[in-house]
N, C-alpha and C positions, 0 to 999 in steps of 0.2 A: 696294308691290312695286317693287323696282328695275327701271328701264326695260329692262335687258338680259334680265330673266327674265319680264317681264309677258306674259301670254297674251292676256287680253281688254282691248281698248282701246275703251272706250265713248265714242262721240261724242254730245255733248249740245249742241243749238243754244244759243248764248249768249242768244238771244232767247226761250228757253223761259220761260213765266211762273213756273214753279216751279223755277227753276234751282238755287237753294241746297238745296232739299229733295232734288232728284234727285242732286246731287253728294254730299250727306251720306249718303244712303241706299244708294248703289250698292255692290255687292259686286264690281265689276269690278276687275281688277288696277290699271288706270289709267283715270281719267276725263278726257276731253279736252273742254274747252269749245270749241265750233266757232264761230270768228269768220269763217269763209270760206263755202263753198258752202251750208252748212246754214242760213245767215241771209240773208234778203232784203236787197237793197241799202238800202232805207229803214230797216231795223232794225239796221244795223251799229253805229251810235252807241249805241243802247240795249243791244246785246249787250256792247259794251266796258264800259259803265257797270255792267252786271250782273256781269261778271267781277271788276271792282274791288270791288264790294260783297261778293261771295263771299269774296274775300281778306280783307276787313275782318271777315268773320264767322269767320275762322280756317281757311278751306278753301284748299288748294293743289293745284288740278287742273293738268293740262297745258292748253295752248291750241293749236288749229290756226289758223294765221295765213295771210294772203293770200300769193300768190306774189310773189317778190322783184322782179318787173317791174311790179307794180301800185301804184296809189295807196293801196289798202287796206292793203298791206304797210307802207307808210310810217306810216299811222295806227296800225296794230297794234304795230309796234316802238316807236313813240313812247309808246304806253300802257305797254308793258312795261319800257322802259329805266329802269334805276335803281330799280325798285320790286319788292318781294318779293311778286308776285302769283301766280306760277305755278311749278310744279316743272320744266317743260320746254316745248319748242315742237315742234309738228309743222308743218313748213314745206311748204306746198302747192306742187304743180306744179314740182318741182325738175327742171331740165334741164341745168344747168351748175354747175361748181364755184364760179363767181363768185356764184351765187345763195346758196350756203351762206356764202361768205366775207363777203358784204355783211351777211347776217343776224348772223353771229357778231360782226362789227365793230359793228353797230348796237346789239347787246345787251352789248357789252363782254366777250364771251366768257363770260358768267355762267351761261348756260342750255344744257343739253344739247339737241341737235337730232335729231329723227327726220325724215329726208328722205323725202317722199312722192313717189314716181315715178309719173306719171300719163300719160305720152306715150311715143311711140316714141323720141324723143330722150332722154328721161329713162332709159328702160330700157337703151338702148345705151350710156349714160354711167354705168351702175351702178357699175362698179369705181372710176372716178374720184370719184364722189360718196361711195361708201362710205369712201374713204380721205381725204376732206376733213376737216380739223381741225374738231372740234365735233360731228361726226355720230356718234351712238351706235348708230344702227340705221337700216335702210332699211324702207320700207313701200310697198306696191303699191296704187296707186289704180286698181283694176280697171275701174270704170265709165268714168272719163275715158279710160283706155287703150283700151277698146273703141270709144268714140266717135272717138278719134283714128285708130285703125287699121282700123276696120270689122270687128274680130274678133267672133265670136259669144260669147255667154255660155255657154261650154262648156269643161270642164276641158282637153280636148285643144287647143282653139284658144288657150288662155292658158298652155299648158304651158311654152313657150319663155320667156315673160316671167317667170313665177314662178321657173323654174329659173335664169334669169340672175341674178335678185336673190339667190337662195340661194348660187350660186357666188361672186358678187361679195362677198357678206357674209363668206363663209368666207375668201376670199382676203385680205380686209382685216382679218381678225381680229375681226369683229363677230358678235354673236349672230344666229341665224336671223331672217329678215325677218318683218315683220307683213303678213299678207295682207289684201286688200280684204274688204269686208263681204258678207254674204248679204242681199239685199234682200227676197225673198219671205218672207211669214210662213208658212213651211213647216218644221216641226221636222225632218223627215227630210232636206230639202234642206240645212238648216243643218248637221246632223250629218255628212252625206256630204261637203259642201264642206270642213268643218273637218278631217275625217279625211284628205281628199285633200291639204290644205295641209300637214298634219303629215307625210304620207308623202314629200313633196318636200323636207322639211327646214325648212319655215317654222315658226316657234315662237310666233307671235302672230297675232291677227286683229282687225280693226276690227269693232265691233258698233254697230248702229244703235238697238237697243232693249235695255232691261235684261233682258228675258226671254231674250235670246240669250247672256248672259254664262255661265251655268252650262254650257250645251252646249259652248261654245268652250273653257272651262277644262277640261272633262272630256276633250275630244278632244286637247288639246294638253298633257296631263299624262301622266306615266308611270303605268301601272297597278300595282296591288299585285303582280301576277304578274311584271311586268317588273322591279320593284324586288327581288323575291326572286331572280330570275335574276342581277341585277347583284350582289347580295350574295354569291351563290355564286361568281361569277367573281372577285370581289375577294378573297374568302377563299382561293380556290385560288391566286391570285397571291401572297398573303402566305405561304402554305405552300411553294409550289413555285417561285416566281419566274417570269420570262418565259422560255418555252421556245424560241420562235423568233418571227420577225417577223410570222407570221400571227396571233399572239395580240394584237398591238397594237390592231387595230380593235375587237376585243371589249372590251378593257380600257378604251379611250377611251369606247366607248358605255356601258359599265357605270358609269364615273365620272360621265358626263353624266346618266345616269338617277338615280344616287344624289344628286347635287347638286340636281337639279330636285325630286326627291321631298322632300328636306330642306326646300327653300324653300317647297314647297306643302303640307307637313304630311301627306304620303302614307306609309302604313305598308305593309310588305311582307306578302304572303300567307304563311300558315303553312307551306304546302308548296311550295317553289320548283320550277319546272320543271327538267328535266334540262338541264345546260349541257355543250356539247361542249368547253368549256374545261377543265372539271374532269376528274379521273381520271388 
């Protein structure tokens, strides 16, 4: 799945004993081998070797690498430089445009970057980071952000940070950002959090376990009913044209729904809901 459309971003620790099997079996839109917080310091070297072995086996995941101010970052980019090991990089703890620039330079500009914003400084610099060359999407490191700010794990407490990433992404012409993961093993909590992220304009979520993937994909995909509505709007546009400026938001939403549904293989319901654009 192209990075700009991907809904589910599954983090798999590079030190996992069954790494290659998990990469090959996942149905997530993107699988990310974690070389950063998901790996204990003593296991970093083993995780890097496992990522290289997965590439030798023909797999091309993404990789989450250390923040650009760390020694681990240097080791991670040294591993990736000039080698066809991954499809892209999730850069951890991004707070400044220079963090992105250094990473792009270290990788010769060959890999797309998802900038993971995990602190107050990162969130406040969201637009600058979204506009940095090489960045294809923003992501929200909600857990580290809460530790940095003292915010509660509550939708209202994190509303500003999520909305800022959404607004910055839109202003920079990027797809909607990737939300942080749901940690508890609670299916309803996962579904609720995913619906909330979608309602804000976020279009992806990090996943910690394979069993979270289906719920995230479902919540962040258009429904058959929404696709039927979009089809009616676009059919009416073709017949009648744009009547006035108030039609433009409906048309933009309809086109976005249609494009996403095409990418995800979603079919329209037989009976579309009534559209206030038609008629």
